[in-house]
C-alpha positions in Angstrom: 25.9 -29.1 -12.4 29.7 -29.6 -11.8 30.8 -30.5 -8.2 33.1 -27.4 -8.2 30.1 -25.2 -9.1 28.1 -26.7 -6.3 30.8 -26.0 -3.8 31.1 -22.5 -5.1 27.4 -21.9 -4.6 27.3 -23.4 -1.1 30.1 -21.0 0.0 28.5 -17.9 -1.6 27.9 -15.0 0.8 26.9 -11.4 0.4 29.2 -8.6 1.2 27.8 -7.4 4.6 29.9 -4.3 4.8 28.8 -3.2 1.3 25.2 -3.8 2.2 25.5 -1.8 5.4 27.2 1.1 3.6 24.3 1.1 1.1 21.7 1.3 3.9 23.6 4.1 5.6 24.0 6.1 2.4 20.3 5.7 1.5 19.3 6.7 5.1 20.9 10.1 4.5 18.1 10.9 2.0 15.3 12.3 4.2 17.3 11.9 7.4 15.6 13.3 10.5 17.2 14.9 13.6 16.4 11.9 15.7 18.2 9.4 13.5 15.2 8.3 11.4 14.0 9.0 7.9 11.1 10.9 6.4 10.8 10.0 2.8 7.2 10.1 1.9 6.0 8.5 -1.3 6.5 10.3 -4.6 8.1 13.4 -3.0 11.3 14.9 -4.2 13.1 12.9 -1.5 11.5 9.7 -2.8 12.7 10.6 -6.3 16.2 11.1 -4.9 16.2 7.7 -3.2 14.8 6.1 -6.4 17.5 7.7 -8.5 20.2 6.4 -6.2 18.8 2.8 -6.4 18.5 3.0 -10.2 22.1 4.3 -10.4 23.4 1.4 -8.2 21.3 -1.2 -10.1 22.7 0.0 -13.5 26.2 -0.1 -12.1 25.5 -3.7 -11.2 24.6 -4.5 -14.8 20.8 -4.4 -14.4 18.3 -3.1 -17.0 15.6 -0.8 -15.6 11.9 -0.7 -16.4 9.2 1.4 -14.7 5.5 0.5 -14.9 2.5 2.9 -14.9 2.2 2.9 -11.1 5.9 3.9 -10.8 7.1 0.4 -9.6 10.8 0.1 -10.5 12.1 -3.3 -11.8 15.9 -3.8 -12.0 16.6 -7.0 -14.0 19.7 -9.1 -13.9 19.6 -11.4 -17.0 19.6 -15.2 -16.8 20.6 -17.9 -19.2 17.1 -18.2 -20.5 15.9 -14.7 -21.4 12.3 -15.9 -21.8 12.1 -17.5 -18.4 9.9 -15.9 -15.7 12.0 -13.9 -13.3 12.6 -14.6 -9.6 11.6 -11.4 -7.9 12.6 -9.7 -4.7 12.2 -6.2 -3.3 10.1 -4.0 -1.0 9.4 -0.3 -0.7 11.5 2.9 -0.3 8.8 5.2 1.1 8.6 5.8 4.9 6.3 7.0 7.6 6.6 10.7 8.5 8.7 9.7 11.5 10.0 6.5 10.1 13.0 4.3 10.6 16.1 3.6 8.4 15.3 0.0 7.5 11.6 -0.6 7.1 11.1 -1.5 3.4 14.4 -0.2 2.1 16.3 -3.1 3.7 14.5 -5.5 1.4 15.3 -3.4 -1.6 19.0 -3.0 -0.9 19.2 -6.6 0.3 17.9 -7.7 -3.1 20.5 -5.4 -4.8 23.2 -7.0 -2.7 22.1 -10.4 -3.9 22.7 -9.2 -7.5 26.1 -7.7 -6.5 27.2 -11.0 -4.8 26.3 -13.1 -7.8 28.2 -10.7 -10.0 31.2 -10.9 -7.7 31.1 -14.7 -7.9 30.5 -14.8 -11.7 27.4 -16.9 -11.3 24.7 -16.9 -14.0 21.2 -18.1 -13.0 18.8 -19.9 -15.2 16.0 -17.5 -14.5 16.4 -13.7 -14.6 16.4 -12.0 -11.3 14.5 -8.7 -10.6 14.7 -6.3 -7.7 11.6 -4.1 -7.3 10.7 -0.9 -5.5 6.9 -0.9 -4.9 5.3 2.5 -4.9 3.4 3.9 -1.8 3.6 0.8 0.5 3.2 2.8 3.7 0.0 4.7 2.7 1.2 7.6 4.8 0.8 10.1 2.0 -1.7 8.3 -0.2 -4.3 5.9 1.0 -4.7 3.0 0.9 -1.4 1.3 1.8 0.3 -1.1 -0.6 -1.6 0.5 -3.5 0.9 -0.2 -6.3 1.4 -3.9 -5.5 -2.4 -4.1 -5.2 -2.7 -2.8 -8.7 0.0 -5.2 -9.8 -1.9 -8.1 -8.3 -5.3 -7.1 -9.8 -6.8 -6.1 -6.4 -7.3 -2.5 -7.7 -7.8 -1.2 -11.2 -5.0 1.0 -12.6 -7.4 4.0 -12.8 -8.2 3.7 -9.1 -4.5 3.6 -8.2 -3.5 6.6 -10.2 -6.4 8.7 -8.9 -5.7 8.4 -5.2 -5.0 11.8 -3.6 -3.0 13.2 -0.8 -4.2 15.8 1.7 -3.5 18.6 -0.8 -5.5 16.9 -3.6 -2.5 15.8 -5.7 -3.1 12.4 -7.3 -0.6 9.6 -7.5 -0.6 10.0 -11.3 0.3 13.7 -10.9 3.0 13.0 -8.3 4.5 10.3 -10.5 4.8 12.8 -13.4 6.3 15.4 -11.1 9.1 13.2 -9.9 9.7 11.6 -13.4 8.6 8.1 -12.5 5.4 7.8 -14.5 6.4 4.7 -16.5 4.8 3.3 -19.6 5.1 -0.4 -18.8 1.9 -2.4 -18.0 1.3 -3.0 -14.3 1.5 -6.8 -13.8 0.1 -9.4 -16.0 3.4 -11.2 -16.6 4.5 -14.5 -15.0 6.8 -14.5 -12.0 8.6 -17.8 -11.2 9.0 -17.1 -7.5 9.1 -14.0 -5.3 10.6 -13.1 -1.9 10.4 -10.1 0.4 13.2 -9.5 2.9 12.0 -7.3 5.8 12.6 -6.4 9.4 10.1 -8.1 11.7 8.6 -4.9 13.2 7.9 -6.8 16.3 9.9 -8.4 19.2 9.3 -12.1 18.7 12.6 -13.0 17.0 14.8 -10.9 19.3 13.1 -12.2 22.5 13.5 -15.8 21.3 17.1 -15.4 20.2 16.3 -16.2 16.5 18.1 -14.4 13.7 15.7 -15.5 10.9 11.9 -15.5 10.7 10.6 -18.0 8.2 7.3 -16.3 7.4 4.5 -18.8 6.8 1.5 -16.5 6.4 0.3 -12.9 6.7 -2.5 -12.1 9.1 -6.0 -11.3 7.8 -7.5 -8.0 9.0 -11.0 -6.8 9.7 -11.6 -3.0 10.4 -14.8 -1.6 11.8 -16.3 1.9 12.3 -18.6 1.9 15.3 -20.8 4.8 16.6 -22.7 4.8 19.9 -25.5 7.3 20.4 -26.8 8.3 23.8 -27.9 11.7 25.1 -25.8 14.8 26.0 -26.5 15.6 29.6 -25.3 17.9 32.4 -22.6 16.2 34.4 -23.7 17.7 37.7 -27.5 17.3 37.5 -27.9 14.0 35.8 -28.0 11.0 38.2 -25.8 8.0 37.2 -28.8 5.7 36.7 -30.4 8.1 34.3 -27.4 8.7 32.0 -27.2 7.4 28.5 -23.4 7.8 28.3 -22.0 6.9 24.9 -18.3 7.1 26.1 -19.0 4.7 28.9 -20.4 2.3 26.4 -17.3 2.7 24.3 -15.1 2.1 27.3 -16.9 -1.2 27.9 -16.4 -2.2 24.3 -12.8 -1.3 24.3 -12.2 -3.6 27.3 -14.2 -6.3 25.5 -12.0 -5.9 22.4 -8.8 -6.2 24.4 -10.1 -9.4 26.1 -11.1 -10.8 22.7 -7.6 -10.4 21.4 -6.1 -12.2 24.4 -8.7 -15.0 24.0 -7.2 -15.8 20.6 -3.5 -15.7 21.6 -0.9 -16.1 20.4 -1.8 -14.9 16.9 -4.9 -12.9 17.8 -4.7 -9.1 17.6 -7.5 -6.7 18.7 -7.1 -3.0 18.8 -9.1 0.2 19.3 -6.8 2.8 17.8 -9.1 5.7 17.3 -11.9 7.2 19.4 -13.8 10.5 19.3 -16.3 11.6 22.0 -18.8 14.4 21.5 -19.5 17.0 22.5 -16.1 16.5 24.2 -16.8 18.9 27.1 -15.5 18.4 30.6 -18.9 18.9 32.3 -21.2 17.2 29.7 -22.0 13.5 29.6 -21.0 12.4 26.1 -24.0 11.7 24.0 -22.1 10.3 21.0 -18.9 8.3 20.6 -17.2 7.1 17.5 -14.4 4.5 17.6 -12.6 2.0 15.3 -11.9 -1.6 15.9 -9.2 -3.7 14.1 -8.9 -7.5 14.3 -6.0 -9.6 12.9 -5.5 -13.3 12.7 -4.0 -15.7 10.2 -7.1 -17.9 10.1 -10.3 -16.8 8.4 -12.4 -19.0 10.7 -11.0 -17.2 13.8 -11.7 -13.8 12.2 -15.3 -14.8 11.6 -15.6 -15.8 15.3 -14.2 -12.5 16.4 -16.6 -10.7 14.1 -19.6 -12.5 15.5 -18.6 -12.0 19.1 -18.0 -8.3 18.5 -21.4 -7.8 17.0 -23.2 -9.8 19.7 -21.5 -8.0 22.6 -22.1 -4.6 20.9 -25.8 -5.2 20.6 -26.1 -6.5 24.2 -24.1 -3.6 25.7 -26.0 -1.0 23.7 -29.3 -2.4 24.8 -28.3 -2.5 28.4 -27.0 1.1 28.4 -29.9 2.3 26.3 -27.7 3.4 23.4 -28.3 3.4 19.7 -25.5 2.1 17.6 -24.2 1.5 14.1 -21.3 -0.8 13.0 -19.8 -0.9 9.5 -17.0 -3.2 8.4 -14.9 -1.0 6.2 -11.9 -3.3 5.4 -11.7 -7.1 5.0 -8.2 -8.3 4.2 -8.1 -12.1 3.9 -5.3 -14.1 5.5 -2.3 -14.8 3.2 -0.7 -18.3 3.1 2.7 -18.1 1.5 4.0 -20.7 -1.0 5.1 -24.0 0.6 8.0 -24.1 -1.9 9.2 -20.6 -1.1 8.8 -21.3 2.7 10.9 -24.4 2.4 13.6 -22.6 0.3 13.9 -20.0 3.1 14.0 -22.6 5.8 16.6 -24.7 4.0 18.8 -21.7 3.4 18.7 -20.8 7.1 19.6 -24.3 8.0 22.4 -24.5 5.5 23.8 -21.2 6.8 23.6 -22.4 10.4 21.3 -19.5 11.4 18.8 -19.9 14.3 15.4 -19.5 12.9 11.7 -19.9 13.6 8.4 -20.0 11.7 6.5 -16.7 12.2 3.3 -15.1 11.0 3.5 -11.6 9.8 1.4 -9.2 11.9 1.8 -6.4 9.4 0.7 -6.0 5.8 3.4 -6.2 3.2 3.6 -5.9 -0.6 4.4 -9.7 -0.6 0.8 -10.3 0.7 -0.6 -9.0 -2.5 2.1 -10.5 -4.7 1.2 -13.9 -3.2 -2.1 -13.7 -5.2 -0.3 -13.9 -8.5 3.0 -15.6 -7.8 4.6 -18.2 -5.5 5.8 -15.9 -2.7 7.8 -16.1 0.6 9.1 -13.7 3.2 12.2 -13.5 5.3 12.3 -11.6 8.6 15.2 -10.4 10.7 14.9 -8.9 14.2 14.7 -5.3 15.0 15.8 -3.9 18.4 13.0 -4.0 21.0 10.6 -4.7 18.1 10.5 -1.0 17.4 9.4 0.2 13.9 7.5 3.1 12.4 9.7 5.1 14.7 12.8 7.1 14.3 14.6 4.9 16.8 14.1 1.8 14.7 17.4 -0.2 14.7 18.9 -3.5 13.4 22.5 -4.8 13.6 24.9 -5.3 10.7 25.0 -9.0 11.5 21.3 -9.4 11.3 21.2 -7.4 8.0 23.9 -9.7 6.5 22.3 -12.9 7.8 18.9 -12.0 6.2 20.5 -11.1 2.9 22.4 -14.4 2.8 19.2 -16.3 3.4 17.6 -14.3 0.5 20.6 -15.0 -1.7 20.4 -18.8 -1.2 16.6 -18.9 -1.4 16.6 -16.9 -4.7 19.4 -19.0 -6.0 17.5 -22.2 -5.3 14.4 -20.9 -7.0 16.3 -19.6 -10.0 17.6 -23.1 -10.7 14.4 -24.9 -10.0 11.3 -25.8 -11.9 7.9 -24.4 -11.1 7.7 -23.2 -7.5 
């Protein structure tokens, strides 16, 4: 590579103002009164956002293909048309009261990489592709990350297309309704390297004064449904020592779960996010209580320890309180280590750009976590104000947005010129 070309690549930057304008324009689609976005998967608003992305990608010289799960791939050609692409992207759907940047920042950051390379007249050896993954949020159709899951072979295509929303509409029917029921196969083709650019959705980077998070892994997750069974009883006539109070038993377990999460700090997470007591009457001792427990950690061994301790304490507490119980593990999502080569490409890009950065573990699930099963994959985080996300008040700064896109640009550029990742 000529010295002049090396200098040109080293000085290459995205157009931050153009990226910010694109984010602001996209945020108008599904805008809410409180400044957020409601653009649920495969609604007419989602179609409008997809159409705008496709328009912009074609204007940037990309070709478009859509697979059978509605995933959109915008391809910028490389010198070797037969080479596996370097992939980037995220999702365009939101929570019902979502923010302006969750997901779509990674899509439009990828598009800005393409635009910046066009501006500089740089041709990469490998093609580049920017993708929108269908139904990442899972807020309309469950489970979350369904389309990237089909792409990675976690779910069969028929399962993905048959998922229904609250009204009974399937993903397949919704894709046909908005015109994004593609005919391309879902997955099964090589990817040279993949990156997902995303807001952190937490406060670690902002509190530490870092602009870039070099994501080394995604946390594993365990979900449980637990039910405690006691006896409904009169609140006024039943002495405390004779009660078999299922809600009191659940309260004990909630406190135990919270303590367990703190025991495995800093990466441990333990949450009870749902609870239902029955009969739910103000003057009746609850005889039945259902609640859900969620554990997260980037190490399988630690998740196994948390699982064992939960089961042991539940059995002990139920026996002491004379309660029956059931526990069912309904979700087991293994920790995701990202590609060392992709991690190093992100770290090197941040260093070369002079951006303060830190290694970080993703506490949330992302499409990149499934993609890592079939391709060398990395992630890049930028801060979000106060760590707020899945909220209409979600905010980032133009400077953070530009910095993350520049890291993505240089990481992709490095991968697109390299051998196997």
